[in-house]
BADORO-595016 format. One record per residue (C-alpha): y, z, x; residue number from 1; residue in three letters. Coordinates in Angstrom, 1 decimal, always signed. Example, Ala and Ser with C-alpha at 12.3 -4.5 7.8 and 13.67 -1.06 7.14 Angstrom:
2
+--------+--------+--------+------+------+
:      y :      z :      x : zalo : doke :
+--------+--------+--------+------+------+
:   -4.5 :   +7.8 :  +12.3 :    1 :  Ala :
:   -1.1 :   +7.1 :  +13.7 :    2 :  Ser :
+--------+--------+--------+------+------+
***
This chain:
233
+--------+--------+--------+------+------+
:      y :      z :      x : zalo : doke :
+--------+--------+--------+------+------+
:   +0.0 :   +0.0 :   +0.0 :    1 :  Met :
:   +3.5 :   -0.8 :   +1.2 :    2 :  Trp :
:   +6.8 :   +0.6 :   +0.0 :    3 :  Arg :
:  +10.5 :   -0.3 :   +0.8 :    4 :  Ser :
:  +13.1 :   +2.4 :   +1.0 :    5 :  Phe :
:  +16.8 :   +2.9 :   +1.4 :    6 :  Glu :
:  +18.9 :   +4.9 :   +3.9 :    7 :  Val :
:  +22.2 :   +6.5 :   +2.7 :    8 :  Gln :
:  +24.8 :   +7.3 :   +5.3 :    9 :  Thr :
:  +27.1 :  +10.3 :   +5.3 :   10 :  Glu :
:  +29.9 :   +8.2 :   +3.8 :   11 :  Lys :
:  +27.6 :   +7.0 :   +1.0 :   12 :  Gly :
:  +26.8 :   +3.5 :   +2.2 :   13 :  Ala :
:  +23.2 :   +2.4 :   +1.5 :   14 :  Arg :
:  +21.0 :   -0.1 :   +3.3 :   15 :  Phe :
:  +17.4 :   -1.0 :   +3.3 :   16 :  Ser :
:  +15.4 :   -0.4 :   +6.5 :   17 :  Ile :
:  +12.5 :   -2.6 :   +5.3 :   18 :  Gly :
:   +9.0 :   -1.7 :   +4.3 :   19 :  Glu :
:   +6.4 :   +0.7 :   +5.7 :   20 :  Ile :
:   +2.7 :   +0.8 :   +5.0 :   21 :  Gln :
:   +1.5 :   +4.1 :   +3.5 :   22 :  Leu :
:   -0.9 :   +6.3 :   +5.5 :   23 :  Tyr :
:   -2.4 :   +9.7 :   +4.6 :   24 :  Cys :
:   -0.5 :  +12.4 :   +6.5 :   25 :  Pro :
:   -3.7 :  +14.3 :   +7.1 :   26 :  Lys :
:   -6.3 :  +11.7 :   +8.2 :   27 :  Cys :
:   -3.8 :   +8.8 :   +8.8 :   28 :  Arg :
:   -6.0 :   +6.5 :   +6.7 :   29 :  Ser :
:   -4.4 :   +3.4 :   +5.0 :   30 :  Pro :
:   -6.8 :   +4.0 :   +2.1 :   31 :  Leu :
:   -4.3 :   +5.4 :   -0.4 :   32 :  Val :
:   -3.5 :   +4.8 :   -4.1 :   33 :  Gly :
:   -0.8 :   +5.7 :   -6.6 :   34 :  Gly :
:   -0.8 :   +9.2 :   -8.3 :   35 :  Phe :
:   +2.0 :   +9.2 :  -10.8 :   36 :  Gly :
:   +5.3 :  +10.9 :   -9.9 :   37 :  Thr :
:   +6.3 :  +14.1 :   -8.4 :   38 :  His :
:   +9.4 :  +16.2 :   -9.4 :   39 :  Lys :
:  +12.0 :  +16.6 :   -6.7 :   40 :  Arg :
:  +15.2 :  +18.3 :   -7.6 :   41 :  Lys :
:  +16.8 :  +16.4 :  -10.5 :   42 :  Asp :
:  +14.6 :  +13.4 :  -10.3 :   43 :  Lys :
:  +11.0 :  +12.2 :  -10.0 :   44 :  Arg :
:   +9.6 :  +10.3 :   -7.0 :   45 :  Val :
:   +6.4 :   +8.2 :   -6.7 :   46 :  Glu :
:   +3.4 :  +10.1 :   -5.5 :   47 :  Ala :
:   +0.3 :   +8.9 :   -3.7 :   48 :  Phe :
:   -3.3 :  +10.1 :   -3.1 :   49 :  Gln :
:   -5.6 :   +9.6 :   -0.2 :   50 :  Cys :
:   -8.7 :   +7.6 :   -1.1 :   51 :  Lys :
:  -10.6 :   +8.2 :   +2.2 :   52 :  Asn :
:  -13.8 :  +10.0 :   +1.4 :   53 :  Lys :
:  -14.0 :  +11.4 :   +5.0 :   54 :  His :
:  -10.4 :  +12.8 :   +5.0 :   55 :  Cys :
:  -10.1 :  +16.1 :   +6.9 :   56 :  Ala :
:   -8.2 :  +17.5 :   +3.9 :   57 :  His :
:  -11.4 :  +17.5 :   +1.8 :   58 :  Leu :
:  -13.1 :  +20.1 :   +4.2 :   59 :  Lys :
:  -10.9 :  +22.8 :   +2.8 :   60 :  Asn :
:   -9.8 :  +21.4 :   -0.6 :   61 :  His :
:  -11.6 :  +20.1 :   -3.7 :   62 :  Lys :
:   -9.2 :  +17.4 :   -4.4 :   63 :  Thr :
:   -7.9 :  +14.6 :   -2.2 :   64 :  Pro :
:   -4.6 :  +14.9 :   -0.2 :   65 :  Lys :
:   -1.5 :  +14.1 :   -2.3 :   66 :  Lys :
:   +1.8 :  +13.1 :   -0.8 :   67 :  Phe :
:   +5.1 :  +11.2 :   -1.3 :   68 :  Val :
:   +6.8 :   +8.5 :   +0.8 :   69 :  Leu :
:   +8.8 :  +11.0 :   +2.9 :   70 :  Thr :
:   +5.6 :  +13.0 :   +3.8 :   71 :  Thr :
:   +3.4 :  +10.0 :   +4.7 :   72 :  Ser :
:   +2.3 :   +9.6 :   +8.3 :   73 :  His :
:   +4.2 :   +6.4 :   +9.0 :   74 :  Arg :
:   +7.4 :   +7.8 :   +7.5 :   75 :  Phe :
:   +7.3 :  +10.7 :  +10.0 :   76 :  Gln :
:   +6.8 :   +8.2 :  +12.8 :   77 :  Glu :
:   +9.7 :   +6.1 :  +11.6 :   78 :  Leu :
:  +12.2 :   +9.0 :  +11.7 :   79 :  Ile :
:  +11.6 :   +9.7 :  +15.4 :   80 :  Thr :
:  +11.0 :   +6.1 :  +16.4 :   81 :  Gly :
:  +12.6 :   +3.3 :  +14.5 :   82 :  Lys :
:  +15.8 :   +5.1 :  +13.6 :   83 :  Leu :
:  +16.2 :   +6.3 :  +17.1 :   84 :  Gln :
:  +15.8 :   +2.8 :  +18.5 :   85 :  Asp :
:  +18.1 :   +1.4 :  +15.7 :   86 :  Phe :
:  +21.0 :   +3.8 :  +16.5 :   87 :  Tyr :
:  +20.7 :   +3.3 :  +20.2 :   88 :  Glu :
:  +20.8 :   -0.5 :  +19.7 :   89 :  Asp :
:  +23.7 :   -0.2 :  +17.2 :   90 :  Leu :
:  +25.9 :   +1.5 :  +19.8 :   91 :  Met :
:  +25.2 :   -0.7 :  +22.9 :   92 :  Ile :
:  +28.3 :   -2.6 :  +23.8 :   93 :  Asp :
:  +27.9 :   -6.3 :  +23.2 :   94 :  Gly :
:  +24.8 :   -6.1 :  +21.0 :   95 :  Ala :
:  +25.0 :   -9.1 :  +18.7 :   96 :  Arg :
:  +24.9 :   -8.5 :  +15.0 :   97 :  Gln :
:  +22.6 :  -11.3 :  +14.2 :   98 :  Asn :
:  +20.1 :  -10.1 :  +16.8 :   99 :  Thr :
:  +20.1 :   -6.6 :  +15.3 :  100 :  Leu :
:  +19.9 :   -8.0 :  +11.8 :  101 :  Ala :
:  +16.8 :  -10.0 :  +12.7 :  102 :  Lys :
:  +15.1 :   -7.2 :  +14.6 :  103 :  Lys :
:  +15.5 :   -4.7 :  +11.9 :  104 :  Tyr :
:  +15.2 :   -6.9 :   +8.8 :  105 :  Gly :
:  +18.7 :   -6.2 :   +7.4 :  106 :  Ile :
:  +21.7 :   -8.4 :   +6.9 :  107 :  Ser :
:  +24.5 :   -8.9 :   +9.4 :  108 :  Glu :
:  +26.9 :   -7.5 :   +6.9 :  109 :  Ala :
:  +24.9 :   -4.2 :   +6.8 :  110 :  Gln :
:  +24.8 :   -4.1 :  +10.6 :  111 :  Val :
:  +28.6 :   -4.5 :  +10.7 :  112 :  Ser :
:  +29.1 :   -1.8 :   +8.0 :  113 :  Ala :
:  +26.8 :   +0.6 :   +9.7 :  114 :  Leu :
:  +28.3 :   +0.1 :  +13.2 :  115 :  Arg :
:  +31.8 :   +0.6 :  +11.7 :  116 :  Ser :
:  +30.9 :   +3.7 :   +9.8 :  117 :  Glu :
:  +29.1 :   +5.3 :  +12.8 :  118 :  Leu :
:  +32.1 :   +4.5 :  +15.0 :  119 :  Glu :
:  +34.5 :   +6.1 :  +12.5 :  120 :  Lys :
:  +32.2 :   +9.2 :  +12.3 :  121 :  Ala :
:  +32.1 :   +9.6 :  +16.1 :  122 :  Ile :
:  +35.8 :   +8.7 :  +16.5 :  123 :  Asp :
:  +36.5 :  +12.1 :  +14.9 :  124 :  Ala :
:  +35.0 :  +13.5 :  +18.1 :  125 :  Leu :
:  +37.6 :  +11.6 :  +20.2 :  126 :  His :
:  +36.1 :   +8.2 :  +20.0 :  127 :  Gly :
:  +33.4 :   +6.0 :  +21.7 :  128 :  Leu :
:  +33.0 :   +2.6 :  +23.2 :  129 :  Asp :
:  +29.3 :   +2.2 :  +23.6 :  130 :  Ser :
:  +26.2 :   +3.8 :  +25.1 :  131 :  Leu :
:  +26.7 :   +4.1 :  +28.8 :  132 :  Val :
:  +25.1 :   +1.7 :  +31.3 :  133 :  Met :
:  +26.3 :   +3.6 :  +34.4 :  134 :  Glu :
:  +27.2 :   +7.1 :  +35.4 :  135 :  Leu :
:  +30.5 :   +8.3 :  +33.8 :  136 :  Gln :
:  +33.3 :  +10.5 :  +35.2 :  137 :  Pro :
:  +33.1 :  +13.0 :  +32.4 :  138 :  Asp :
:  +32.9 :  +16.8 :  +33.0 :  139 :  Cys :
:  +33.7 :  +17.6 :  +29.3 :  140 :  Ala :
:  +31.7 :  +16.5 :  +26.3 :  141 :  Val :
:  +31.6 :  +17.2 :  +22.5 :  142 :  Ala :
:  +28.4 :  +17.5 :  +20.6 :  143 :  Ile :
:  +28.3 :  +16.9 :  +16.9 :  144 :  Asp :
:  +26.2 :  +14.9 :  +14.4 :  145 :  Glu :
:  +26.4 :  +12.6 :  +11.4 :  146 :  Thr :
:  +23.6 :  +12.5 :   +8.9 :  147 :  Phe :
:  +21.5 :  +10.1 :   +6.8 :  148 :  Leu :
:  +19.7 :  +10.5 :   +3.5 :  149 :  Lys :
:  +16.3 :   +8.9 :   +3.1 :  150 :  Ile :
:  +14.7 :   +9.4 :   -0.3 :  151 :  Glu :
:  +16.6 :  +12.7 :   -0.6 :  152 :  Gly :
:  +15.6 :  +13.9 :   +2.9 :  153 :  Thr :
:  +18.4 :  +14.6 :   +5.4 :  154 :  Ser :
:  +18.0 :  +13.1 :   +8.9 :  155 :  Ile :
:  +20.6 :  +13.9 :  +11.6 :  156 :  Tyr :
:  +22.0 :  +11.7 :  +14.4 :  157 :  Val :
:  +23.1 :  +14.1 :  +17.1 :  158 :  Ile :
:  +25.7 :  +12.7 :  +19.6 :  159 :  Leu :
:  +27.3 :  +13.8 :  +22.8 :  160 :  Ala :
:  +30.7 :  +12.1 :  +23.4 :  161 :  Ile :
:  +32.5 :  +12.2 :  +26.7 :  162 :  Gly :
:  +36.2 :  +13.3 :  +26.6 :  163 :  Tyr :
:  +37.3 :  +11.0 :  +29.4 :  164 :  Lys :
:  +35.1 :   +7.9 :  +29.0 :  165 :  Ser :
:  +35.2 :   +8.1 :  +25.2 :  166 :  Arg :
:  +31.6 :   +6.9 :  +25.4 :  167 :  Lys :
:  +28.4 :   +8.1 :  +23.8 :  168 :  Thr :
:  +26.5 :   +9.9 :  +26.6 :  169 :  Leu :
:  +23.5 :  +11.1 :  +24.6 :  170 :  Gly :
:  +22.0 :  +10.4 :  +21.2 :  171 :  Val :
:  +18.9 :  +11.6 :  +19.3 :  172 :  Lys :
:  +17.6 :  +11.3 :  +15.7 :  173 :  Val :
:  +16.4 :  +14.7 :  +14.5 :  174 :  Ser :
:  +14.8 :  +16.0 :  +11.3 :  175 :  Lys :
:  +16.2 :  +19.6 :  +11.6 :  176 :  Asn :
:  +18.8 :  +19.8 :  +14.4 :  177 :  Arg :
:  +16.7 :  +22.1 :  +16.4 :  178 :  Ser :
:  +17.9 :  +23.8 :  +19.6 :  179 :  Glu :
:  +15.3 :  +21.7 :  +21.5 :  180 :  Glu :
:  +16.8 :  +18.5 :  +20.0 :  181 :  Asp :
:  +20.4 :  +19.5 :  +20.8 :  182 :  Ile :
:  +19.4 :  +20.5 :  +24.3 :  183 :  Arg :
:  +17.7 :  +17.0 :  +24.8 :  184 :  Ala :
:  +21.0 :  +15.3 :  +23.8 :  185 :  Val :
:  +23.0 :  +17.6 :  +26.2 :  186 :  Phe :
:  +20.5 :  +16.9 :  +29.0 :  187 :  Asp :
:  +20.8 :  +13.1 :  +28.4 :  188 :  Glu :
:  +24.5 :  +13.4 :  +28.6 :  189 :  Ala :
:  +24.5 :  +15.4 :  +31.7 :  190 :  Asp :
:  +22.3 :  +12.8 :  +33.4 :  191 :  Lys :
:  +24.8 :  +10.1 :  +32.4 :  192 :  Asn :
:  +27.7 :  +11.8 :  +34.2 :  193 :  Thr :
:  +28.5 :  +11.4 :  +37.9 :  194 :  Ala :
:  +29.4 :  +15.1 :  +38.6 :  195 :  His :
:  +27.7 :  +17.1 :  +35.8 :  196 :  Gly :
:  +29.1 :  +18.7 :  +32.6 :  197 :  Ile :
:  +31.2 :  +21.9 :  +33.0 :  198 :  Thr :
:  +32.9 :  +22.0 :  +29.5 :  199 :  Thr :
:  +31.3 :  +21.6 :  +26.1 :  200 :  Leu :
:  +32.7 :  +21.7 :  +22.6 :  201 :  Thr :
:  +30.5 :  +22.1 :  +19.6 :  202 :  Ser :
:  +30.3 :  +23.3 :  +16.0 :  203 :  Asp :
:  +29.1 :  +26.7 :  +15.0 :  204 :  Ala :
:  +25.6 :  +25.7 :  +14.1 :  205 :  Leu :
:  +23.2 :  +28.5 :  +15.3 :  206 :  Asn :
:  +21.0 :  +26.1 :  +17.2 :  207 :  Ala :
:  +23.9 :  +24.6 :  +19.0 :  208 :  Thr :
:  +25.3 :  +28.1 :  +19.8 :  209 :  Gln :
:  +22.0 :  +29.2 :  +21.1 :  210 :  Ser :
:  +21.7 :  +26.2 :  +23.4 :  211 :  Met :
:  +25.2 :  +26.7 :  +24.5 :  212 :  Arg :
:  +24.6 :  +30.4 :  +25.5 :  213 :  Arg :
:  +21.5 :  +29.5 :  +27.5 :  214 :  Ile :
:  +23.3 :  +26.7 :  +29.3 :  215 :  Trp :
:  +26.3 :  +29.1 :  +30.1 :  216 :  Ala :
:  +23.9 :  +31.7 :  +31.5 :  217 :  Glu :
:  +22.4 :  +29.1 :  +33.8 :  218 :  Asn :
:  +25.8 :  +27.6 :  +34.8 :  219 :  Ser :
:  +28.1 :  +29.8 :  +36.9 :  220 :  Leu :
:  +30.9 :  +27.3 :  +36.8 :  221 :  Thr :
:  +30.8 :  +26.5 :  +33.1 :  222 :  Ser :
:  +33.7 :  +26.8 :  +30.7 :  223 :  Ser :
:  +32.6 :  +26.5 :  +27.1 :  224 :  Ile :
:  +34.6 :  +26.1 :  +24.0 :  225 :  Phe :
:  +33.5 :  +25.9 :  +20.3 :  226 :  Thr :
:  +35.3 :  +24.5 :  +17.3 :  227 :  Lys :
:  +34.7 :  +27.3 :  +14.9 :  228 :  Asn :
:  +35.4 :  +29.9 :  +16.0 :  229 :  Pro :
:  +37.1 :  +29.2 :  +19.3 :  230 :  Ile :
:  +35.7 :  +31.3 :  +22.1 :  231 :  Arg :
:  +35.5 :  +31.1 :  +25.9 :  232 :  Arg :
:  +32.7 :  +32.5 :  +28.0 :  233 :  Leu :
+--------+--------+--------+------+------+
***
C-alpha cells in the first residue's frame, strides 16, 4: 500500500512530499491493509493493520499490529532521512529549483516558496546566505528552529546561524528537539568555523539550556547569552 501526504510549514504553507510505501512499524513488512480510521484530536485519520502472520507483535498480542501513517516504519525513516536531505539541498547556494523539484517530486513553485519561507524564518536569527562550503570566520552563533506539521505531527528543523558570515553553519531535522540533536547542530557549526565558537545565543528551551550549560562547563573561554531570559556565565 502507498500513501501520499502533505507537509505544512510554520507559516501555514502546504506542499506534498510525494508517496511512501507503508510498512509495519514492528516487523517492517509491506504486507499491510486498511483498518478503518483512528481518532486524533479533532479529526480522524486512516488506520492500517499488519497482515504478516509472522509479525513479532503477535508473540505478545492476540491481534495484529495497528498503526497510522505517522507511526509506520517508512515514515519514521523519512523524517530523519528525506527531510534532512531536502532542507540541506534547499539551502545550498546555487542549487537549481528545477533540479530540486525533479529530485523530490514537487513543483518548482513549491521549491521557490519553501526556500523563501525558510530564509525568512532564519532571517529572524540575523539572516543566512547558504550552507557553508568552507570554514567560516564566526565565533558567535545563534541556535533556533522552525517547524513543520506532517499529518498533525510536529517536526523541527534546528539551525545554527553565524553572526558574522550570516550563513547556516549547522542543520538537523528532529522529532523532539532533544539535547542530543541540538548538540549535534552545535558541533556541526563548530566544525564549520575556522577558530571555534565562543559565543552562543539560544532560546529558553530546557534541552538547549542543558546543552549550553554542559558546553560552558567544558569551555573556559566561552561567553554565552540566551534570549529569554538574558544571562551571562
